[in-house]
C-alpha positions in Angstrom: 122.5 80.7 104.4 124.0 79.6 100.9 120.9 80.4 99.1 121.0 84.0 100.6 124.5 84.4 99.7 123.8 83.2 96.0 120.9 85.5 95.9 122.9 88.5 97.1 125.7 87.8 94.4 123.0 87.5 91.7 121.2 90.7 92.6 124.6 92.5 92.9 125.9 91.5 89.5 122.5 92.5 88.0 122.9 95.9 90.0 126.3 96.3 88.5 125.1 95.8 85.1 122.4 98.2 85.5 122.1 101.8 83.6 123.5 103.6 86.5 126.6 101.6 86.6 126.9 101.9 82.8 126.6 105.5 83.0 129.7 105.4 85.2 128.1 106.5 88.4 127.5 104.0 91.3 123.8 104.5 92.4 124.8 105.4 96.3 126.8 108.2 94.7 123.9 109.1 92.3 121.6 109.3 95.2 124.3 111.4 97.5 124.6 113.9 94.6 120.9 114.7 94.6 119.7 118.0 96.0 118.3 118.1 99.4 114.6 117.5 99.4 112.6 119.8 101.9 110.3 117.2 103.0 110.4 118.2 106.5 109.6 122.1 105.6 107.0 120.8 103.3 105.3 118.6 106.0 105.4 121.8 108.3 104.0 124.0 105.6 101.1 121.8 104.9 100.4 121.2 108.5 100.5 124.9 109.3 98.3 126.0 106.3 95.8 122.9 106.9 95.4 123.9 110.4 94.8 127.6 109.5 92.3 126.9 107.1 90.5 124.4 109.6 90.6 127.2 112.3 89.1 129.7 109.8 86.3 127.3 108.7 85.8 126.4 112.6 85.5 130.1 113.3 83.0 130.8 110.2 80.7 127.9 111.3 80.6 128.7 114.9 78.5 131.7 114.1 75.9 129.8 112.3 72.5 129.9 114.0 71.8 126.1 113.2 73.6 124.4 116.0 73.3 121.0 114.4 75.4 121.9 111.1 77.8 123.6 113.3 78.3 120.6 115.4 78.8 118.7 112.4 81.6 120.8 111.2 83.1 120.8 114.4 83.2 117.0 114.4 84.7 117.0 110.7 87.3 119.7 111.7 88.6 118.0 114.9 88.8 114.5 113.1 90.8 116.1 110.2 92.9 118.2 112.7 93.7 114.9 114.5 94.5 112.9 111.4 96.8 115.9 110.2 99.0 115.2 113.4 98.9 111.6 112.8 99.9 111.9 109.2 102.8 114.7 110.1 104.3 112.3 112.5 104.3 109.4 110.0 105.7 111.6 107.3 108.2 113.1 109.5 109.5 109.7 110.5 109.6 108.9 106.6 111.6 112.0 105.8 114.0 111.4 108.9 114.9 107.8 108.1 118.5 107.1 107.6 119.7 107.9 103.9 121.7 104.5 103.6 118.5 102.5 104.6 116.3 104.4 102.2 118.8 103.7 99.5 119.1 99.8 100.6 115.6 98.9 101.6 113.6 102.0 100.8 111.4 104.4 102.7 109.1 102.7 105.6 106.4 101.2 103.3 104.0 100.6 106.3 104.1 104.1 107.0 103.6 105.2 103.4 100.8 102.8 103.1 99.3 104.4 106.6 99.6 108.0 105.4 98.0 107.2 102.0 95.0 106.0 103.7 95.1 109.2 106.0 95.3 111.2 102.8 92.4 109.5 101.4 90.7 109.7 104.6 91.3 113.4 104.5 89.9 113.7 101.1 86.4 112.1 102.1 86.6 114.8 104.9 87.2 117.5 102.4 84.3 116.3 100.4 82.0 116.1 103.7 82.9 119.8 104.2 81.7 120.5 100.6 78.5 119.0 101.2 78.2 120.6 104.5 78.8 124.0 102.9 75.7 123.1 100.7 73.7 122.3 103.6 74.8 125.6 105.1 73.8 127.4 102.2 70.2 125.7 101.8 69.8 126.5 105.7 70.7 130.0 105.6 70.6 131.8 102.5 72.2 135.0 103.6 75.4 133.1 105.1 78.6 134.0 102.9 80.1 130.7 102.3 83.1 132.0 100.1 85.5 131.9 103.0 84.4 128.3 103.6 85.0 127.2 100.0 88.4 129.2 99.7 89.5 127.4 102.8 88.2 124.1 101.5 90.3 124.6 98.3 93.4 125.4 100.6 93.0 121.8 102.2 92.6 120.3 98.7 95.7 121.6 97.6 97.6 120.7 100.7 96.2 117.3 100.7 97.3 117.0 97.3 100.8 117.9 98.3 100.9 115.2 100.8 99.5 112.9 98.1 102.3 113.7 95.6 104.8 113.5 98.3 103.9 110.0 99.6 103.8 109.0 95.8 107.3 110.5 95.4 108.8 108.6 98.3 107.0 105.1 97.1 108.8 105.5 93.8 112.2 106.3 95.3 115.2 104.1 94.0 116.1 101.4 96.4 118.4 98.3 95.9 116.3 95.9 97.9 113.1 98.0 98.0 111.5 95.7 95.4 111.9 92.9 98.1 110.6 94.7 101.2 107.5 95.8 99.3 106.5 92.0 98.8 105.9 92.1 102.5 103.7 95.1 102.7 
């Protein structure tokens, strides 16, 4: 217990001598003065845009004469859709975390790590959709794949927004976040 108190005093004294205090503002006050980040609306926007793109791809591939390619597309789309829901819940929980808790110990690093893994899996699924669009082109030369490619680009952009959001949350300032990161 004495070691913990000594460690707390040392860390507190280091924080007081930090540039944030030297500038005349306390870290908590600096964090409170930041503008509201639209994380929740960003998550909803990404979720809605991605689901619309997936639906458009599903509608377009369901008209294919090759049922095997159509089945592959459905499998990729449904797993991507399921992952979007999981990721949205995790990111929403990260966004809704109490501000003081975020300031003291940082965001929920486990959920950030899980969300990062999901976005990487989504990138792999997007690559699978690209390969599938090439298979469609090879199987049916008359098929207009411009809609599919356009929607794949939308999915890539939305996934990039999620990756940027996760990276921004990971880099967020917190007093003892470095300590919490050691366990994740």
